[in-house]
C-alpha positions as CSV (number, residue, x, y, z in Angstrom):
1,M,-19.8,-2.1,-34.6
2,S,-21.4,-4.4,-32.0
3,H,-20.1,-3.9,-28.4
4,D,-19.3,-7.6,-27.9
5,R,-16.9,-7.6,-30.8
6,Y,-15.2,-4.3,-30.0
7,D,-11.5,-4.5,-29.0
8,P,-10.2,-1.1,-27.6
9,I,-6.6,-2.4,-27.9
10,R,-6.8,-2.8,-31.6
11,E,-9.9,-0.9,-32.8
12,D,-11.2,2.6,-32.7
13,P,-14.7,3.3,-31.2
14,A,-17.7,4.7,-33.0
15,K,-17.5,8.5,-33.4
16,D,-19.9,10.8,-31.5
17,P,-20.4,14.0,-33.5
18,L,-21.8,15.8,-30.5
19,F,-19.1,14.7,-28.0
20,P,-16.1,13.7,-30.0
21,A,-12.9,12.2,-28.5
22,R,-10.4,14.9,-27.9
23,M,-7.1,15.8,-26.2
24,E,-6.9,18.8,-23.9
25,A,-3.9,20.5,-22.3
26,C,-4.3,20.8,-18.5
27,D,-2.8,23.5,-16.3
28,F,-3.4,22.4,-12.7
29,R,-2.7,25.4,-10.4
30,V,-1.6,24.7,-6.9
31,T,-0.4,26.8,-3.9
32,Y,1.5,25.2,-1.1
33,A,3.3,28.1,0.6
34,P,3.1,32.0,0.4
35,E,6.7,32.3,-0.6
36,T,6.3,30.1,-3.7
37,G,2.9,31.4,-4.7
38,E,0.7,29.7,-7.3
39,Q,2.5,27.0,-9.2
40,H,1.6,25.3,-12.5
41,L,1.5,21.5,-13.0
42,Y,1.2,20.8,-16.8
43,G,-0.5,17.8,-18.2
44,I,-2.7,16.3,-20.9
45,A,-6.2,14.8,-20.7
46,Y,-7.2,12.1,-23.2
47,L,-11.0,12.4,-23.4
48,P,-13.2,9.7,-24.9
49,S,-16.2,10.2,-27.1
50,G,-19.6,10.4,-25.5
51,E,-21.4,12.8,-23.2
52,G,-20.2,11.1,-20.0
53,P,-19.6,11.5,-17.2
54,H,-16.7,9.0,-17.8
55,P,-14.6,7.1,-15.4
56,C,-11.2,8.8,-14.9
57,V,-7.7,7.3,-14.8
58,L,-5.0,9.4,-13.3
59,L,-1.9,8.0,-15.0
60,L,1.3,8.7,-13.1
61,H,4.7,8.6,-14.6
62,G,7.9,7.5,-12.8
63,F,11.2,9.0,-11.9
64,P,12.0,11.1,-13.9
65,G,9.2,9.9,-16.3
66,N,10.9,9.0,-19.6
67,E,8.3,6.3,-20.1
68,K,4.9,8.0,-19.8
69,N,2.8,4.9,-20.9
70,L,0.7,7.0,-23.3
71,D,-0.1,3.8,-25.2
72,L,-2.0,2.7,-22.1
73,A,-3.7,6.2,-22.0
74,Q,-5.0,5.7,-25.6
75,T,-6.2,2.2,-24.9
76,L,-8.1,3.3,-21.8
77,R,-9.6,6.2,-23.7
78,R,-10.8,3.9,-26.4
79,A,-12.3,1.8,-23.6
80,G,-14.3,4.8,-22.5
81,C,-12.1,6.3,-19.7
82,A,-10.9,9.8,-19.5
83,V,-7.1,9.6,-18.8
84,V,-5.2,12.4,-17.2
85,Q,-1.4,12.6,-17.1
86,F,0.6,15.4,-15.6
87,H,4.1,16.4,-14.5
88,Y,5.1,16.8,-10.9
89,R,6.8,20.0,-9.7
90,G,10.3,20.5,-11.0
91,C,9.7,17.9,-13.7
92,W,9.3,18.3,-17.5
93,A,8.5,22.1,-17.4
94,S,6.2,22.2,-14.4
95,D,6.9,24.9,-11.9
96,G,8.9,24.4,-8.7
97,D,11.6,22.1,-7.4
98,Y,11.5,18.3,-7.6
99,A,11.3,16.2,-4.5
100,F,9.7,12.8,-3.8
101,E,7.5,14.5,-1.2
102,H,6.4,17.0,-3.8
103,V,5.3,14.0,-6.1
104,L,3.0,12.8,-3.3
105,E,1.7,16.3,-2.6
106,D,1.1,17.0,-6.3
107,V,-0.8,13.7,-6.8
108,R,-3.1,14.5,-3.8
109,S,-3.6,18.1,-5.2
110,V,-4.6,16.9,-8.6
111,V,-7.0,14.3,-7.2
112,G,-8.6,17.1,-5.2
113,L,-8.9,19.3,-8.3
114,L,-10.4,16.6,-10.4
115,R,-13.2,16.4,-7.8
116,T,-14.1,20.0,-8.2
117,P,-17.2,21.1,-10.3
118,E,-14.9,23.0,-12.7
119,W,-12.7,20.0,-13.6
120,R,-15.6,17.5,-13.5
121,A,-17.5,19.6,-16.1
122,R,-14.5,20.5,-18.2
123,L,-13.3,16.8,-18.6
124,R,-16.8,15.2,-18.3
125,I,-15.6,12.9,-15.6
126,D,-17.1,11.0,-12.7
127,P,-14.7,11.4,-9.8
128,E,-16.5,8.6,-7.9
129,R,-15.0,6.3,-10.5
130,L,-11.4,7.5,-10.2
131,V,-8.6,5.0,-10.7
132,L,-5.0,5.8,-9.8
133,M,-2.5,4.1,-12.0
134,G,1.3,4.5,-12.2
135,H,4.5,3.1,-13.5
136,S,7.6,2.8,-11.3
137,L,7.6,5.7,-8.9
138,G,4.2,6.5,-10.2
139,G,3.0,3.1,-8.9
140,F,4.4,4.0,-5.5
141,A,2.5,7.3,-5.6
142,S,-0.7,5.7,-6.7
143,L,-0.7,3.2,-3.8
144,M,0.4,5.7,-1.2
145,T,-2.3,8.2,-2.3
146,A,-5.0,5.5,-2.3
147,A,-3.9,4.5,1.2
148,G,-4.4,8.0,2.4
149,D,-7.7,8.7,0.7
150,P,-10.7,6.5,1.7
151,A,-12.7,7.7,-1.4
152,I,-10.2,6.1,-3.8
153,R,-11.2,2.5,-4.2
154,C,-8.9,1.3,-7.0
155,A,-5.2,1.6,-7.6
156,C,-2.8,0.0,-10.1
157,S,1.0,-0.2,-9.7
158,I,3.0,-1.2,-12.8
159,A,6.6,-2.2,-11.9
160,G,6.2,-0.1,-8.7
161,Y,9.2,1.4,-7.1
162,N,8.8,1.3,-3.4
163,L,10.9,4.1,-1.8
164,G,10.7,2.4,1.6
165,A,12.4,-0.7,0.1
166,V,15.0,1.6,-1.4
167,A,15.7,3.1,2.0
168,A,16.2,-0.4,3.5
169,L,18.6,-1.4,0.8
170,L,20.6,1.8,1.2
171,K,21.0,1.0,4.9
172,K,22.6,-2.3,4.1
173,G,26.1,-0.9,3.7
174,A,28.7,0.8,1.6
175,G,28.9,0.7,-2.2
176,D,26.0,0.4,-4.6
177,P,25.3,-3.3,-5.1
178,Y,21.8,-2.7,-6.4
179,G,22.7,0.3,-8.7
180,I,20.5,2.7,-6.8
181,R,23.0,5.6,-6.6
182,E,24.0,5.2,-10.2
183,M,20.3,5.2,-11.3
184,F,19.6,8.3,-9.3
185,R,22.5,10.1,-11.0
186,G,21.1,9.4,-14.4
187,C,17.5,10.3,-13.5
188,V,18.0,13.8,-12.1
189,V,19.2,15.3,-15.5
190,P,15.7,16.7,-16.5
191,L,14.7,17.7,-13.0
192,K,14.9,21.1,-11.4
193,G,16.0,22.2,-7.9
194,T,17.4,18.8,-6.8
195,S,20.3,16.4,-7.1
196,D,20.9,12.7,-6.7
197,D,22.4,13.3,-3.2
198,I,19.4,15.4,-2.1
199,L,17.0,12.7,-3.2
200,L,18.9,9.9,-1.7
201,R,19.0,11.7,1.6
202,E,15.3,12.3,1.4
203,V,14.7,8.6,0.9
204,E,17.0,7.7,3.8
205,R,15.3,10.3,6.1
206,R,11.8,9.0,5.3
207,G,12.8,5.3,5.7
208,A,10.0,2.9,6.6
209,S,7.3,5.6,6.6
210,W,7.6,5.4,2.8
211,D,7.4,1.6,2.7
212,V,4.1,0.8,1.0
213,C,4.0,-2.5,2.9
214,E,3.6,-0.4,6.1
215,H,0.5,1.2,4.6
216,A,-1.2,-2.1,3.6
217,P,-3.8,-1.9,6.4
218,A,-5.1,1.4,4.8
219,L,-5.6,-0.5,1.5
220,A,-7.8,-3.2,3.0
221,G,-10.9,-3.7,0.9
222,K,-9.6,-1.8,-2.1
223,D,-9.0,-3.2,-5.5
224,V,-5.3,-3.3,-6.3
225,L,-3.5,-4.4,-9.4
226,L,0.2,-5.2,-9.1
227,V,2.1,-5.7,-12.3
228,C,5.6,-7.2,-12.1
229,A,8.4,-7.4,-14.7
230,L,10.3,-10.5,-13.6
231,R,13.6,-9.2,-15.1
232,D,13.3,-5.7,-13.7
233,S,16.7,-4.4,-12.5
234,A,15.2,-1.2,-11.1
235,S,12.1,-2.4,-9.2
236,I,13.7,-5.7,-8.3
237,P,10.8,-8.1,-7.7
238,E,12.5,-9.6,-4.6
239,H,12.4,-6.2,-2.9
240,H,9.6,-4.2,-4.5
241,H,6.9,-6.7,-5.6
242,R,6.8,-9.9,-3.6
243,P,6.8,-8.4,-0.1
244,L,4.0,-6.0,-1.2
245,V,1.8,-8.8,-2.6
246,A,2.1,-10.6,0.7
247,A,1.4,-7.5,2.8
248,L,-1.6,-6.4,0.9
249,A,-3.1,-9.9,0.8
250,S,-2.6,-10.4,4.6
251,H,-4.5,-7.1,5.3
252,G,-7.5,-7.8,3.1
253,A,-6.8,-5.9,-0.1
254,H,-8.4,-7.3,-3.3
255,V,-5.1,-8.0,-5.0
256,S,-4.7,-9.0,-8.6
257,E,-1.3,-9.9,-9.8
258,E,0.2,-10.0,-13.3
259,L,3.7,-11.3,-14.0
260,F,5.6,-10.7,-17.2
261,D,8.9,-11.9,-18.5
262,E,10.0,-8.3,-19.1
263,E,12.3,-5.6,-18.0
264,H,11.2,-2.3,-16.3
265,G,9.7,-0.6,-19.3
266,F,7.8,-3.7,-20.7
267,D,9.4,-2.7,-24.0
268,S,8.6,-6.1,-25.7
269,G,5.2,-6.5,-24.1
270,R,3.2,-3.3,-24.5
271,I,0.1,-5.0,-26.0
272,A,0.2,-7.7,-23.3
273,L,0.5,-5.1,-20.7
274,A,-2.5,-3.1,-22.1
275,E,-4.5,-6.4,-22.2
276,A,-3.7,-7.0,-18.5
277,V,-4.6,-3.5,-17.4
278,L,-7.9,-3.6,-19.4
279,R,-8.8,-7.0,-18.1
280,W,-8.4,-5.7,-14.5
281,M,-10.4,-2.6,-15.3
282,R,-13.2,-4.8,-16.6
283,H,-12.9,-7.1,-13.6
284,I,-13.5,-4.3,-11.1
285,G,-16.3,-2.8,-13.1
286,V,-14.8,0.4,-14.2
287,V,-14.8,-0.6,-17.9
288,R,-17.7,-2.5,-19.4
289,P,-16.9,-6.1,-20.4
């Protein structure tokens, strides 16, 4: 199959008998405090064929992570990327208690582990070509992590859920006009060591420090893809997307924007979403055209 005709969204790549594509279970071991000891973050790596080293996408799920976007993982693997997806503490069988701060800590920890010789060799990855990509809360985590790590040059947020915007909405008054409290009650069911009230208080306490717009200067010069679902009732574009586009552009980030007539999960537009992500990956030079 000639390279110029190959479509990783709809076609499988040529097989490599020496370095075949494979899936590998990952056990990322982290230690944050003596009293908790070593904890395990469980995940999966989708590894492409070929010797590598391959570019690596750390694909971050949302809150709680019902939609894991594994169709995007398979597309990106067929395009030549290693794709790593894992579960934060207290989430989907990973050790520990769930908290939004733990999400950010865990992403930073896994990024650090992927840069170690052990994981570089095991997954055949090039950590210099690491892309952070996330959906919903995962989009928030990808941008916040990229803002705090100068070595990360590329980040993608799909229907990003900006916790700083949530904090501002919660301050507006009584009731639940945006459905935030109701959504939190439904999302905590598969999580350990937390509750909707605990997480809401965490968001209120962090306030503007968790507003991605406030971290826009740290994303200057980086390649950022923002994907928006225009009918999104969770990451409402007016609060979560449009202010961020303006903030990043004003501070010199290389912003690409994709708009879809979809809801939060892009349920009727999965192929179009994959095409948009792949188009951006080619544009920034991570995936070959």
